[in-house]
C-alpha positions as CSV (number, residue, x, y, z in Angstrom):
1,M,27.8,2.0,2.0
2,D,28.1,1.7,5.7
3,E,25.1,0.2,7.5
4,L,22.8,2.8,8.9
5,P,22.0,2.8,12.6
6,E,18.9,1.1,13.7
7,D,17.0,4.3,14.5
8,K,17.2,5.2,10.8
9,K,15.5,2.1,9.7
10,S,12.0,2.2,8.3
11,E,9.3,-0.2,9.4
12,A,8.0,0.1,5.9
13,G,10.9,-2.0,4.6
14,G,14.0,0.1,4.0
15,D,16.6,2.5,5.3
16,I,15.9,6.2,5.4
17,E,18.7,8.3,3.8
18,D,19.7,11.4,5.7
19,G,21.7,12.9,2.9
20,L,19.0,14.2,0.6
21,E,19.9,17.6,-0.6
22,P,17.8,20.6,0.4
23,A,15.0,21.5,-2.0
24,S,16.5,24.9,-2.5
25,K,19.6,23.5,-4.2
26,I,19.7,24.4,-7.9
27,I,20.0,21.4,-10.2
28,E,19.5,20.6,-13.8
29,A,16.0,19.9,-15.1
30,V,14.7,16.4,-14.6
31,E,13.4,14.3,-17.5
32,I,10.5,12.4,-16.0
33,T,10.6,8.7,-16.6
34,D,7.8,6.0,-16.7
35,R,9.1,4.9,-13.3
36,D,8.8,8.4,-11.9
37,V,5.2,8.5,-13.1
38,A,4.5,5.1,-11.5
39,I,5.9,6.4,-8.2
40,F,3.7,9.6,-8.5
41,K,0.6,7.4,-9.2
42,L,1.2,5.1,-6.3
43,A,1.7,7.9,-3.8
44,H,-1.3,9.8,-5.2
45,E,-3.6,6.9,-4.8
46,H,-2.5,6.2,-1.2
47,R,-1.8,9.8,-0.1
48,Y,1.9,9.1,0.7
49,L,4.7,6.5,0.6
50,A,7.5,5.6,2.9
51,Y,11.0,5.6,1.4
52,G,11.4,1.9,1.9
53,Q,8.3,1.2,0.0
54,I,9.5,3.2,-3.0
55,R,12.7,1.2,-3.0
56,E,10.9,-2.1,-2.6
57,A,8.4,-1.4,-5.4
58,F,10.8,0.3,-7.9
59,W,14.4,-0.6,-7.1
60,K,14.1,-4.1,-5.6
61,G,17.2,-6.1,-6.3
62,R,19.3,-3.1,-7.5
63,S,22.8,-2.6,-6.1
64,E,22.5,-0.8,-2.8
65,P,26.0,0.9,-3.0
66,A,24.9,2.6,-6.2
67,K,22.3,4.6,-4.2
68,A,20.2,4.8,-7.4
69,C,16.9,5.1,-5.4
70,Y,18.3,7.7,-3.0
71,R,19.6,9.8,-5.8
72,R,16.5,9.7,-7.9
73,I,14.2,10.6,-5.0
74,E,16.6,13.4,-4.0
75,R,16.3,14.8,-7.5
76,L,12.5,14.5,-7.5
77,V,12.3,16.3,-4.2
78,N,14.7,19.1,-5.3
79,S,12.9,19.5,-8.6
80,G,9.6,20.0,-6.8
81,Y,7.8,16.8,-7.8
82,L,7.9,15.1,-4.4
83,R,7.6,16.7,-1.0
84,K,9.3,15.1,2.0
85,G,7.2,15.1,5.2
86,D,7.7,13.7,8.7
87,S,5.6,11.2,10.6
88,K,6.0,11.9,14.3
89,K,4.0,8.8,15.0
90,K,6.3,6.5,13.1
91,S,9.5,8.6,13.2
92,L,10.2,8.2,9.5
93,D,10.2,10.3,6.4
94,I,7.1,10.2,4.2
95,Y,6.8,11.4,0.6
96,F,3.8,13.1,-1.0
97,I,3.4,14.2,-4.6
98,T,3.1,17.9,-5.4
99,E,0.9,19.8,-7.8
100,K,3.8,19.7,-10.3
101,A,3.7,15.8,-10.2
102,L,-0.1,15.8,-10.4
103,V,0.1,17.9,-13.7
104,I,2.3,15.1,-15.1
105,L,-0.3,12.5,-14.0
106,R,-3.1,14.4,-15.6
107,E,-1.2,14.9,-18.8
108,R,-0.7,11.2,-19.1
109,G,-4.1,10.1,-17.9
110,F,-3.0,8.6,-14.6
111,D,-4.4,11.0,-12.1
112,S,-7.4,8.7,-11.4
113,G,-9.7,11.7,-11.3
114,I,-8.9,12.6,-7.7
115,S,-7.5,15.8,-6.3
116,L,-4.1,16.4,-4.8
117,Y,-3.8,15.3,-1.2
118,E,-2.8,18.1,1.2
119,P,-1.4,16.7,4.4
120,T,-3.2,17.7,7.6
121,K,-1.6,18.0,11.0
122,D,-2.7,14.5,11.9
123,F,-2.2,12.9,8.5
124,D,-0.4,10.0,10.2
125,R,-3.3,9.1,12.5
126,S,-3.7,5.7,10.9
127,I,-0.2,5.4,9.3
128,D,0.6,2.0,10.7
129,H,-2.5,0.5,9.0
130,D,-2.0,2.6,5.8
131,L,1.6,1.6,5.3
132,K,0.9,-2.0,5.7
133,V,-1.9,-1.8,3.2
134,I,0.5,-0.2,0.7
135,S,3.0,-3.0,1.4
136,V,0.4,-5.6,0.6
137,R,-0.3,-3.8,-2.7
138,I,3.4,-3.7,-3.5
139,L,3.7,-7.4,-2.7
140,F,0.8,-8.3,-5.1
141,R,2.5,-6.0,-7.7
142,G,5.7,-7.9,-7.3
143,L,3.8,-11.1,-8.0
144,G,2.4,-9.7,-11.3
145,L,-1.0,-8.6,-9.9
146,D,-0.9,-4.8,-10.4
147,S,-4.5,-3.9,-11.1
148,W,-5.4,-2.4,-7.7
149,T,-8.0,0.2,-6.7
150,S,-7.1,2.0,-3.5
151,E,-9.5,2.8,-0.7
152,R,-8.9,6.5,-1.3
153,L,-9.9,6.1,-5.0
154,L,-13.0,4.0,-4.1
155,R,-14.1,6.7,-1.6
156,A,-13.3,9.8,-3.6
157,R,-14.3,8.6,-7.1
158,D,-16.8,5.8,-6.7
159,H,-18.6,7.0,-3.5
160,L,-19.1,3.4,-2.3
161,H,-21.0,2.9,1.0
162,S,-18.9,0.0,2.3
163,I,-15.3,0.4,1.3
164,P,-12.6,-2.3,1.4
165,D,-9.0,-1.3,1.9
166,G,-8.4,-2.2,-1.8
167,V,-9.8,-4.0,-4.7
168,L,-7.6,-6.3,-6.8
169,N,-8.7,-7.1,-10.3
170,I,-7.5,-10.6,-11.4
171,R,-8.4,-11.5,-15.0
172,G,-11.6,-9.5,-14.8
173,K,-12.6,-10.8,-11.3
174,R,-12.8,-8.2,-8.5
175,I,-11.2,-9.3,-5.2
176,A,-11.9,-7.2,-2.1
177,I,-9.0,-6.8,0.3
178,E,-9.5,-6.0,4.0
179,F,-6.5,-5.4,6.3
180,E,-7.0,-5.7,10.0
181,N,-4.3,-4.2,12.1
182,H,-5.0,-6.5,15.0
183,L,-8.7,-6.7,15.9
184,T,-10.3,-3.3,16.2
185,K,-14.0,-4.1,15.8
186,S,-16.5,-5.9,18.0
187,M,-17.6,-9.5,17.2
188,E,-20.9,-8.0,16.0
189,R,-19.2,-5.6,13.6
190,Y,-17.0,-8.4,12.1
191,Q,-20.1,-10.6,11.7
192,E,-21.8,-7.7,9.9
193,L,-18.8,-7.2,7.7
194,F,-18.5,-10.8,6.8
195,H,-22.2,-11.0,6.1
196,H,-22.0,-8.0,3.8
197,Y,-19.1,-9.5,1.7
198,G,-20.7,-12.9,1.7
199,E,-23.7,-11.4,-0.1
200,Q,-21.9,-8.8,-2.1
201,E,-22.0,-9.7,-5.8
202,N,-19.6,-6.9,-6.8
203,Y,-16.7,-9.0,-5.6
204,L,-15.8,-12.6,-6.3
205,V,-14.2,-13.1,-2.8
206,L,-13.0,-11.2,0.2
207,L,-9.4,-11.7,1.3
208,V,-8.9,-10.7,4.9
209,I,-5.3,-10.1,6.1
210,V,-4.8,-9.9,9.8
211,D,-1.8,-8.5,11.6
212,G,-1.6,-10.4,14.8
213,D,-2.4,-13.8,16.3
214,T,-6.2,-13.5,16.0
215,K,-6.8,-15.0,12.6
216,D,-7.9,-18.4,14.0
217,W,-10.5,-16.6,16.1
218,L,-12.0,-15.0,13.0
219,V,-11.8,-18.3,11.1
220,R,-13.6,-20.3,13.8
221,A,-15.9,-18.0,15.7
222,L,-17.9,-16.3,13.0
223,D,-20.7,-17.4,10.7
224,Y,-19.9,-16.5,7.1
225,N,-20.0,-17.7,3.5
226,A,-17.0,-20.1,3.2
227,K,-17.1,-19.7,-0.6
228,R,-16.4,-16.0,-0.4
229,I,-14.4,-15.3,2.8
230,W,-10.7,-16.3,3.1
231,M,-8.1,-15.2,5.7
232,T,-4.4,-15.1,6.2
233,T,-1.9,-13.2,8.5
234,Y,0.1,-10.2,7.4
235,H,3.3,-12.0,8.6
236,E,2.6,-15.1,6.5
237,L,1.7,-13.1,3.4
238,I,4.8,-10.9,3.6
239,N,7.2,-13.7,4.4
240,D,5.7,-16.6,2.3
241,R,4.4,-14.5,-0.6
242,E,2.8,-16.8,-3.2
243,E,3.1,-19.7,-0.8
244,A,1.0,-17.9,1.8
245,L,-2.0,-19.9,2.9
246,F,-5.5,-18.4,2.9
247,E,-8.1,-20.4,4.8
248,N,-11.6,-20.4,6.2
249,K,-13.6,-22.8,8.4
250,R,-14.0,-25.3,5.5
251,A,-10.9,-25.2,3.3
252,S,-7.6,-23.5,2.4
253,F,-5.6,-22.5,-0.7
254,K,-2.2,-21.0,-1.5
255,L,-2.0,-17.6,-3.0
256,S,-0.2,-19.1,-6.0
257,R,-3.5,-20.5,-7.1
258,L,-4.6,-16.9,-8.0
259,L,-1.4,-16.1,-10.0
């Protein structure tokens, strides 16, 4: 397949296919696979997915010329299981599940007890942050750590007061995940956040992932429980994967230690 132009490339990790058939096209019935259900579940728990994230999570390493991912997503859209939307803020296609897909999740016990997300006019207000959190989850999934509770699920089902961006369960231990899309809080707010997780017994540790060059400031400037608070950068995590280094003011460890 010819390389797509740069303006068709997704910041979420893949190319966006222009050639999806219109939803009105009549096609044969789709037999829903376990992979389809996993796609529905991931999109449901995070409200939406970018195409590149679907490909990264479920077709990674597959032959690109075969267009297997493009064709499957096309069929799921045309059959009414996925709805393709448009993020004006990011200029890329976004996929939501439909009521038809939610019925499948409910039948198989994977709906997580939350309602169907209906996109609002400003659904993509925090899309840059949200897509990166999903990419972090997909990375952990690729490393064999697939027991993740999303922020949407924590908020809608568990009604928690202070909600991390995700909770990763590793061999029965709950790990809180906070993603900072550059520094968006005051020093006082970060100090309060770190104090909360330093005393929070519901989580073994807090992993803070910072997109930007301000990790060192967080590591050095704040007072926190060095047994519980660990930090890395988004760039290092995505590029180094299990070799990514988490650190605090006293020590460091590689992510592979948790695997």
